[in-house]
N, C-alpha and C positions, 0 to 999 in steps of 0.2 A: 400768575403762576402758570401761564401755558408754556413757558419758555423753560421750566424747570429742568426737564428732562434734558434738553440741549446743554445746559450748565452742566448737568451731571455726565454727560457723554465727554464733554472737554476736560473735565477734572479726572475722568476715568483713564483716557488714553494719556493724559498728561502725566499721571503718576504710577502707571501700571508697571512700567519697567524698573521703577526706582525703589519700590517697597515691597515688603514681604506681606504684610497685613495691609490692604488698601480699604478706606471706608468712603462709600458714596452714599447720597441720599436721593429719595424720591420723594417729592412733595405732593401734598394734597389740598384740594380747596377745603373750605370750612365745612365741618361736619360730614365730610365724604371719605369713603374708604375704597373708592374704585378710580380708575383712570380711563380718560377716553380713547378712542381707537389711535388718534394720533400720538398720544403720548405712549401707548403701549408699543407702537410701531418703533418709536426711538429707543425704548427701553430694549427691544429685541435686538437692534443694531449692536447694542452693547456685549450681548452674550454673544452674538455671532462673531465677535472678534477672535481672530486666530490665537492671539496672546491670553485670552481668558482661560483656555485650557491649562494654564499654568498654575491656577489655584486649585486648591484640593477640597476647600470647604467654602461656605457661604453661612454667616451668621446673620439672623434678621431681627432688629429691634426697632418696634413701634412708637411712636409719641404723638401726642395732642397738644395744643395750645393751652394756655391756663384757665380757659372759660369752661364752663360746665361742671357738674357734680363729679366727684372722685370715682363713684360708680360707672357715669357715663362714659369718662375719659378713659378709664381702664379697658371698657368693652371697646370702645372707638378703636384705640391703639391696637388691641388685639385684632379687631377686623382687619385693620390696615395691613398687620404682619400676615394674616392668613391669605389676603387677597394676593399679595406678592409672591407668597409660597406657592400658591395655586398656579399664579402666572407663571413662575419659573418652570414649575414642573410640567405645565401645558406646553411650553416651550423647548421641552427636551431635557431640562436639568434633572439629573437623577435626584430622587427624594433622599437617599443617603449621604447626598452632598451637602445638605441643608442641615445644619447641626445644631441650631438654636433658632427658636421662633417665639419671641417674647414681648408681648405689649407693655409698655413701663408707664402707661398713663401720660398724666400731663407734666409739661415744663414749667417750672415756675419762673416767674419774671424776675430778673436782677432789679434792685433798687435803681440802678443806673440806667435802666433800659427805657424809660418813659418818653425818652425824645423819639425813639425809632420802634414804639411799640407794635404799629402795624407790621413792619418788616420783620421784626424779631418773632411775633407770633405766626406769620407765613412761614417762616424757617422752622418753626416748632412743630407743624403739622406734618410730620414726614415718617418715612421708614429707612433706618440706616441699613445699607448692606455692607457687611465686612466681609471682603474676599481674602481669604487665608491660603497661604502658599505650603506652609508646613503645620500641618494640624495634628498629627500623631505623636506623641510621646509615650514611651512605656514606664518613664518615670519622670521625676521632676528633674529638668535639665540643670545644668550648672548656672546658666545665666537665664533664668525664666523671664518671660515678658507676658504682658496682659494679651488675652487671647489664646494663650497656650492650652491645648487639650491633651490631657495625659490620659491615656486608656491603661486601666490597670489590669493588665493581662493575666495576672494571677488571683486577682479578687473576682472569682466567677461563683455563681450560686446553682444550686440544684434546681431542677425543674419545678417551678411552682413556689419556692421557698425564697424567703428572705434571711435565713439564718447564715451567718458567716461561717465558713469551714475553717478547718485547723490551717490549711494553707493560706486562706484569705487573711487570717488573723497574723499569720507570720509575715506576709508581704506588707500588712497595714503596719505592723511593727517597724519595719524598715521606712516605710514612708514617713513615720512619725518622727524619726530621728532626723530626715532630711527636711520636714517642716520645721523642726527646732532650729536646723541651721538657717533657714530662711525665715527670720522671725517676724516679718512684717508681711509677707506674702498672705493675700486672702483668696479664698477659692470658692466655688460651687461644686457641691458633690451631685453627680447627674446619674440617675438609676435608669435602667433599661430593662426590657423583657423581650423575649421571642416569642414566635409560635401562638400569636394572639389574632383573632379576627380584627378586621379593621372596622368591624361594628362597635368595638370596645375602646376605649382610651387606655385601658391598663388590664391587667391579668389578676387573677384571683390569688391572694397570698393564702396558701393552706395553712399557715401558722395563725392566722387572724381571722381568715375566711371573708375578707373585704377584698374589694377590687382596687387595691392601690399597692400592688406588689413592687413596681418600680421605685415608688415613693419610699416604701418600707425599706428596700434595700439601700437606697441611699440614707435614710434615717439611722439604719445600723452602722453604717460606715462613719457617719457623723459621731454618733455616740461612743463607737469604740475608739475613734480618733480622740475624742473629748476625754476618755477614760485614760489615755495615754498622755495626757498633759497637753494638747492642743487646744487653745482657747476657742471657746464656741463663738466668740465674736469674730473670729477670722474664717468662720464657715458657715454656709449656708447649703440646704439640700433640696432638690426637687425631683420628681419622678416624671420621665419622658416616654413612658409606656413602649409602645412598639414603633415609634415615629422613625427612629434613625438607626436601622439596621446597618451592620458592617459589610453585608454581602459576603459573609463566610458562613461556617458552619454555625447551627443554632447556638451551640454552647457559647461562642464568642460574644452573642447578643445579651447573655444573662450576665450583665457586667454592671460595673461603675466606672465614672470617670471624673477627673478632678480639672475643672475649667477655672483658670488663673482670671480673678476679676480686678486686682489690686496688687501693686507691688508695696 
């Protein structure tokens, strides 16, 4: 696996100019979530590419092979993602350019994979970096695609609150109509907060008095869309705390987004 990053570099430069969303992978040794210095240097070369600036965001998804317990694999995949995120930030990538950091645990083996089991397990121990050129939409585009991130600019919250405002409900009514038009589209509702110390992963919700404000905001949007006839099987929700500020005024970070996961 020592040549894994060299392979990534070749794929990166070979596909960068041809695609809007480019997926590249960094591979890890068994039970490891760090890279050696040589591999780090090779990865930095990718980030120093002049064409890298064309991409507006990075999504990170971590995986493990099929060995080990569910709990162990979930933790290891998250550690791999966290390591790559910290490495990117240390090398000058702005934190608000990294939009998703998610450990997805083990990758199950296909029944037809037994002949190449070692090679497949090696490839499953990885972090996928998805480089996105067009990240922001303010509404569901006419031709959506997986990876589109829709910032609902009119669905904003009061400080410390997860309650939907009148204006937010009007905007969600409009979004519900569009979602009914795209009947097979599935998405994650992402909740955010502003103005919270980095000591905490989330802010306190004044309605519930628990430290899960961003998740509560996402959940309330989920419940409202469900009340408007959107199937809960098309939706999921998650709170991201203050991890991904937009770099604008604080009010813009008291927001939710829709991230398209399946068409």
